[in-house]
C-alpha positions, -999 to +999 in steps of 0.1 A: +528+030+190+540+006+216+526-028+220+506-018+249+490+010+233+484-011+202+468-039+224+445-013+238+435+002+206+426-030+195+406-044+225+388-010+221+379-017+184+368-052+191+344-039+220+328-013+194+324-037+168+309-062+190+285-032+204+276-021+170+269-057+160+246-060+195+226-031+184+220-046+148+205-078+163+172-078+184+155-106+202+117-113+208+107-141+232+083-161+215+070-200+229+100-220+242+125-198+223+129-166+207+132-146+173+162-127+161+166-103+137+204-096+125+218-079+096+243-092+072+274-073+058+254-064+026+227-045+049+202-074+043+183-083+073+173-120+086+147-132+106+155-165+126+139-186+151+164-204+178+190-201+152+171-212+121+167-187+094+129-180+085+131-152+059+152-126+048+149-090+029+161-056+029+135-043+051+122-065+080+105-054+110+087-068+141+052-061+141+033-077+168+021-107+189-016-116+187-037-144+204-060-161+179-083-186+197-058-200+223-028-199+197+001-172+198+010-158+164+038-134+158+039-112+131+065-095+108+070-073+079+095-082+051+102-067+019+127-054-007+129-022+005+125+011-011+091+025-023+082+004-053+064-024-030+050-027+004+062-054+024+048-086+032+035-102+064+051-131+080+029-153+103+048-176+128+029-196+153+039-227+171+014-253+176+016-276+209+047-302+207+053-293+172+078-271+153+074-235+146+050-229+115+051-200+093+031-183+062+039-153+041+006-131+031+002-112+002+020-115-031+058-101-045+043-066-040+034-067-005+003-075+014-027-056+031-025-049+068-036-074+089-071-072+103-072-091+136-107-112+149-107-134+180-106-163+156-086-152+124-065-130+107-076-112+075-058-095+048-083-070+029-069-054+000-077-018-006-093-016-040-091+011-067-121+018-088-126-011-115-103-036-098-107-071-081-082-088-055-080-119-032-088-117+002-064-141+025-075-154+058-051-173+085-063-196+111-041-219+134-060-249+121-057-243+085-032-219+083-032-191+051-061-199+028-082-179+003-113-163+017-123-152-017-124-124-043-134-089-033-145-063-062-148-026-061-182-015-056-201+018-052-223+025-023-259+013-035-283+037-038-260+067-038-268+094-067-259+129-079-283+144-054-262+128-025-228+138-040-212+159-016-177+169-028-165+190+002-166+154+022-140+137-003-107+137+009-095+123-023-108+123-059-110+084-059-137+087-030-161+103-059-160+069-073-179+054-043-208+074-055-229+047-078-239+077-103-203+088-108-191+055-109-214+044-137-209+076-157-169+069-152-174+034-167-190+049-197-164+074-204-134+053-197-141+022-204-113-003-201-090+031-189-109+033-156-081+013-137-055+035-153-072+069-145-080+059-111-043+051-103-032+082-120-055+100-092-040+080-061-015+106-052-031+140-049-038+174-029-076+167-031-106+187-048-102+222-057-133+247-068-133+269-097-153+301-099-180+283-117-185+259-089-171+229-109-147+208-085-115+195-103-086+173-090-053+160-102-030+132-094-004+109-102+009+072-099+024+061-069+062+067-068+059+078-105+045+114-109+051+129-140+044+098-160+008+091-162-009+120-143-045+123-143-071+149-136-108+148-129-137+174-127-174+169-116-197+194-124-225+185-101-249+212-114-248+197-149-243+162-139-213+159-159-174+147-154-143+151-172-110+131-172-077+136-188-044+116-185-009+122-200-004+096-225+032+088-223+046+110-254+041+146-241-003+149-249-031+140-229-059+117-234-093+133-224-126+119-220-152+133-235-129+149-263-115+181-250-137+203-276-167+193-251-151+208-223-159+242-208-132+266-209-123+271-173-122+230-167-097+230-198-079+255-185-074+240-150-063+209-165-038+223-187-023+241-157-020+211-138-011+180-157-006+190-193+019+218-183+039+187-170 
């Protein structure tokens, strides 16, 4: 290759690399400056404002700009990537005549989606039966603070008579019935959260010929390790639970000797076979 052709090739390569770099960096105007999201050689993404780094992670995405009172706040999502944990919410705002301020909602395993009101941003967690979690709130004046602790509670006044399994999209929805929840607490004790978590990933309820409804599920991102089973016999007001014990067997509540044959068979064909 002669010098002229070599120079043309190098120029083309530089332009191509510059174009690729431009595609990797995005800019979001905000206040009197702009946010940028760029990517490092190690594929990590970096959020900056006017050239000053704010946060970095392998997952980083712009959400939106909202107005709370008279203050604009920019929201971003940042996390380690992969499916083990969700992202956290970055809140950035710029009080008049002050430097940019930021806050990071949630914990190391993500944050709830922001709930926007005219005066605040709330981070209200999704709760599984038997769990409690903190509710965070952000306001322009106070920044990010703790609003309180939220605990799972079934719908007051619900009963076996009001339970309609056909209306339940997921097995964990059954716990919102007060009668079902109280019986689950009695049967499972300190295993309630474990079993409810094991029912999180599911295809919903199915019905046996006897009319008993059953469902199986698994722990998010860990199917096959602690899969769980639930059956509801509304006619006789009974519930059956089972979960893989991690050693090739299953735990059952009540004992399997007390289960109807068709319910035991349904469990064996779902979680026990795994």
